[in-house]
C-alpha positions as CSV (number, residue, x, y, z in Angstrom):
1,X,41.5,-23.2,0.2
2,X,38.0,-22.8,1.8
3,X,36.0,-26.1,1.2
4,X,32.2,-25.4,0.6
5,X,29.2,-28.2,1.1
6,X,25.9,-27.6,-0.1
7,X,23.0,-29.3,1.3
8,X,19.1,-28.6,1.1
9,X,18.4,-29.6,-2.4
10,X,15.6,-32.3,-3.1
11,X,12.3,-32.7,-4.9
12,X,9.6,-30.0,-4.5
13,X,6.6,-29.5,-6.7
14,X,6.1,-26.4,-8.5
15,X,5.2,-23.2,-6.7
16,X,7.0,-24.7,-3.5
17,X,9.7,-23.4,-1.8
18,X,13.4,-24.6,-0.7
19,X,16.4,-23.2,1.3
20,X,19.6,-24.1,0.2
21,X,22.7,-24.0,2.5
22,X,26.6,-23.7,1.8
23,X,28.6,-24.6,4.9
24,X,32.3,-23.4,4.7
25,X,35.3,-24.9,6.4
26,X,36.4,-21.4,7.7
27,X,35.3,-18.0,8.5
28,X,33.6,-16.5,5.6
29,X,34.1,-12.7,7.0
30,X,36.6,-11.9,4.7
31,X,35.5,-13.8,1.4
32,X,35.0,-11.0,-0.9
33,X,32.2,-12.5,-3.0
34,X,30.0,-15.7,-2.6
35,X,27.8,-16.7,-5.1
36,X,25.1,-19.2,-6.2
37,X,24.9,-20.9,-9.9
38,X,23.2,-23.5,-11.3
39,X,23.7,-26.2,-14.3
40,X,20.9,-27.8,-15.8
41,X,21.5,-31.0,-18.2
42,X,23.1,-30.1,-21.4
43,X,23.3,-26.4,-20.5
44,X,26.2,-23.9,-19.2
45,X,26.6,-23.3,-15.9
46,X,24.3,-19.9,-14.9
47,X,25.2,-17.5,-12.1
48,X,21.9,-16.6,-10.0
49,X,23.0,-14.6,-7.4
50,X,25.8,-13.0,-5.3
51,X,26.5,-11.2,-2.2
52,X,29.7,-9.5,-1.1
53,X,31.6,-9.2,2.4
54,X,29.2,-5.9,2.6
55,X,26.0,-7.6,1.8
56,X,25.6,-6.3,-1.5
57,X,23.5,-8.4,-3.6
58,X,23.0,-9.2,-7.1
59,X,20.6,-11.2,-9.0
60,X,19.9,-12.8,-12.5
61,X,16.6,-11.9,-14.2
62,X,15.7,-15.3,-14.2
63,X,15.4,-15.3,-10.6
64,X,14.9,-12.0,-9.2
65,X,11.9,-11.5,-7.1
66,X,12.0,-15.3,-6.4
67,X,15.2,-16.2,-4.8
68,X,17.1,-14.6,-2.0
69,X,20.4,-14.8,-1.4
70,X,22.1,-14.0,2.1
71,X,25.0,-15.1,4.3
72,X,25.3,-15.6,8.1
73,X,29.0,-14.8,9.1
74,X,28.7,-16.1,12.6
75,X,27.6,-19.8,11.0
76,X,29.9,-19.5,8.2
77,X,27.1,-20.2,5.9
78,X,25.8,-19.0,2.5
79,X,21.6,-19.2,2.0
80,X,19.6,-19.2,-1.0
81,X,15.8,-18.9,-0.4
82,X,14.0,-20.4,-3.4
83,X,10.3,-19.6,-3.6
84,X,7.9,-19.8,-6.3
85,X,10.0,-22.7,-7.9
86,X,9.2,-24.0,-11.7
87,X,10.0,-26.9,-13.2
88,X,12.8,-24.8,-15.2
89,X,14.5,-24.5,-11.9
90,X,15.5,-28.0,-12.1
91,X,19.5,-28.2,-12.0
92,X,22.3,-29.1,-9.9
93,X,22.9,-26.0,-7.6
94,X,26.6,-25.1,-6.6
95,X,28.0,-22.2,-4.3
96,X,31.2,-20.2,-4.8
97,X,33.6,-18.3,-2.7
98,X,36.1,-16.0,-4.0
99,X,38.9,-14.1,-2.3
100,X,40.9,-12.5,-4.9
101,X,44.4,-13.9,-5.1
102,X,43.9,-16.3,-2.4
103,X,41.3,-19.1,-4.0
104,X,38.2,-19.5,-6.0
105,X,36.4,-22.5,-4.5
106,X,33.4,-24.4,-5.4
107,X,31.0,-26.8,-3.7
108,X,30.3,-30.3,-5.0
109,X,26.6,-29.2,-5.5
110,X,23.3,-30.4,-4.5
111,X,20.2,-31.4,-7.0
112,X,16.9,-29.4,-7.0
113,X,14.0,-31.2,-8.9
114,X,10.8,-29.2,-9.4
115,X,7.9,-31.4,-10.7
116,X,5.1,-29.9,-12.7
């Protein structure tokens, strides 16, 4: 099972940017889908963006146009570029990797806090 480690979270002012990284413990070339989720206090975990092994992407309406998901197979890393951040983006951000029938792995999360 692949291990995922997120990094890049922190405190940022509203309107600012952050880039999250999700480092995998093995090659991500064969991973079917990699995704970013977030969970704010007392809210359900929310799917933000997904990218397939063929680099096809999908975004939640709440982040479309502000967030960009990408993957670097050579570095075994998934990214989330977040621009125009808002206080309501404050949450713990998680990455997920799915290989159907093999594994469905989550990282431990990284905190993002956006001040107003």
